[in-house]
C-alpha positions as CSV (number, residue, x, y, z in Angstrom):
1,M,0.0,0.0,0.0
2,N,1.3,3.5,-0.8
3,R,2.7,5.1,2.3
4,L,1.0,8.5,1.6
5,R,-2.5,6.9,1.5
6,Q,-2.1,4.5,4.3
7,R,-4.6,4.8,7.2
8,R,-3.9,3.6,10.7
9,L,-6.4,2.2,13.2
10,W,-6.0,2.1,16.9
11,Y,-8.3,0.2,19.2
12,L,-8.7,1.6,22.7
13,P,-9.5,-0.4,25.8
14,N,-12.9,1.1,26.1
15,G,-13.8,-0.3,22.6
16,A,-13.5,3.0,20.7
17,T,-11.6,3.1,17.4
18,I,-9.4,5.9,16.3
19,S,-8.5,6.4,12.6
20,A,-5.8,8.6,11.3
21,S,-4.1,9.2,7.9
22,S,-0.3,9.2,7.5
23,A,-0.7,11.6,4.5
24,P,1.2,14.8,5.1
25,G,-0.7,18.2,5.1
26,A,-4.2,19.3,5.9
27,P,-7.2,17.0,5.4
28,A,-9.2,17.4,2.2
29,G,-11.6,20.4,2.1
30,V,-9.5,22.6,4.4
31,N,-7.8,24.5,1.6
32,E,-10.7,24.9,-0.8
33,R,-8.9,27.4,-3.0
34,A,-6.3,24.7,-4.1
35,M,-8.6,23.4,-6.9
36,K,-10.0,26.8,-8.1
37,K,-8.8,28.0,-11.5
38,T,-6.6,31.0,-11.6
39,T,-7.3,33.8,-14.1
40,D,-4.8,34.5,-16.8
41,K,-3.7,38.1,-16.3
42,T,-1.8,38.1,-19.6
43,A,-4.8,37.3,-21.7
44,E,-5.5,39.4,-24.8
45,P,-8.0,42.2,-24.3
46,E,-11.6,41.5,-25.6
47,M,-11.6,44.5,-28.0
48,R,-8.8,44.9,-30.5
49,E,-7.3,48.3,-31.0
50,E,-8.3,48.4,-34.8
51,Y,-12.0,48.4,-33.9
52,D,-13.2,52.0,-34.0
53,F,-16.7,52.7,-32.7
54,S,-16.1,56.5,-32.2
55,H,-18.7,57.3,-34.9
56,G,-21.2,54.6,-33.8
57,V,-24.8,55.4,-32.9
58,R,-26.2,53.6,-29.9
59,G,-29.5,51.8,-30.5
60,K,-29.6,52.7,-34.2
61,H,-31.4,49.5,-35.2
62,A,-33.0,48.7,-31.8
63,R,-36.6,49.6,-32.9
64,R,-36.4,47.4,-36.1
65,Y,-34.8,44.6,-34.1
66,A,-37.6,44.8,-31.5
67,Q,-40.2,44.5,-34.3
68,G,-38.6,41.2,-35.3
69,S,-36.9,42.1,-38.5
70,N,-35.2,39.3,-40.4
71,V,-31.7,40.0,-41.7
72,V,-30.7,37.9,-44.7
73,L,-27.2,37.9,-46.2
74,L,-27.4,37.9,-50.0
75,E,-24.7,36.2,-52.1
76,A,-22.7,38.4,-54.4
77,D,-24.5,37.4,-57.6
78,V,-27.9,38.0,-56.1
79,A,-26.8,41.3,-54.5
80,K,-25.9,42.6,-58.0
81,I,-29.6,42.1,-59.1
82,F,-31.1,43.3,-55.8
83,P,-28.9,46.2,-54.5
84,D,-31.4,47.4,-51.8
85,A,-34.3,46.4,-49.6
86,E,-37.0,47.7,-51.9
87,S,-35.6,45.8,-54.9
88,V,-35.7,42.6,-52.9
89,N,-39.0,43.0,-51.1
90,E,-41.2,43.8,-54.2
91,P,-40.3,40.5,-56.0
92,L,-40.6,38.5,-52.8
93,R,-44.1,39.9,-52.1
94,A,-45.1,38.9,-55.7
95,L,-43.6,35.4,-55.1
96,A,-45.4,35.1,-51.8
97,G,-48.7,35.9,-53.5
98,I,-48.1,33.2,-56.1
99,I,-47.3,30.7,-53.3
100,R,-50.5,31.6,-51.4
101,R,-52.6,31.1,-54.6
102,Q,-51.0,27.7,-55.3
103,R,-51.7,26.5,-51.7
104,K,-55.3,27.6,-52.0
105,T,-55.6,25.7,-55.3
106,L,-54.0,22.6,-53.9
107,A,-56.1,22.7,-50.7
108,G,-59.3,22.9,-52.8
109,K,-58.6,19.7,-54.6
């Protein structure tokens, strides 16, 4: 048995048993900070120096975000055809109307 983990038992004349560990140091749980992680003081800062928000406007899109706006990233070839929100929304509304009519037609059969 490993000497550091060996436990010793003593039996006293009154029938009591005493148990002790031969392991050096304080018993487990006494030094609770021993297992806590230390913070890395040399860690890189969260914000890089090249980020410049000096001309930023706080809450600029908050109202639209609260309304539940969907943001979609267009691929480059599609963005050439649809350069702004209006040019995207008009054809999408037309397509949505076609889809609604198709569903009504299929539901009626």
